[in-house]
C-alpha positions, 0 to 999 in steps of 0.5 A: 630374833632374840634380843641377843641376836638383834644386838649381835646384827647391830639392830638397835631402832626400837620400832624394827626391833619390835617388828621382829618380836611381833613377827617371832611371836606370830610364827611361834603362835601360828605354826612351828614348822614355819617358826623352826624354818625361821630359826634355822 
């Protein structure tokens, strides 16, 4: 999720936001198909 999406979802915990960012990075780096599926 992007920062804007996290804000809209009301996710404010810094650790949780960092975890989402890490997952997004891993998905983007290791699997375009999976990354795109998680964005839908």
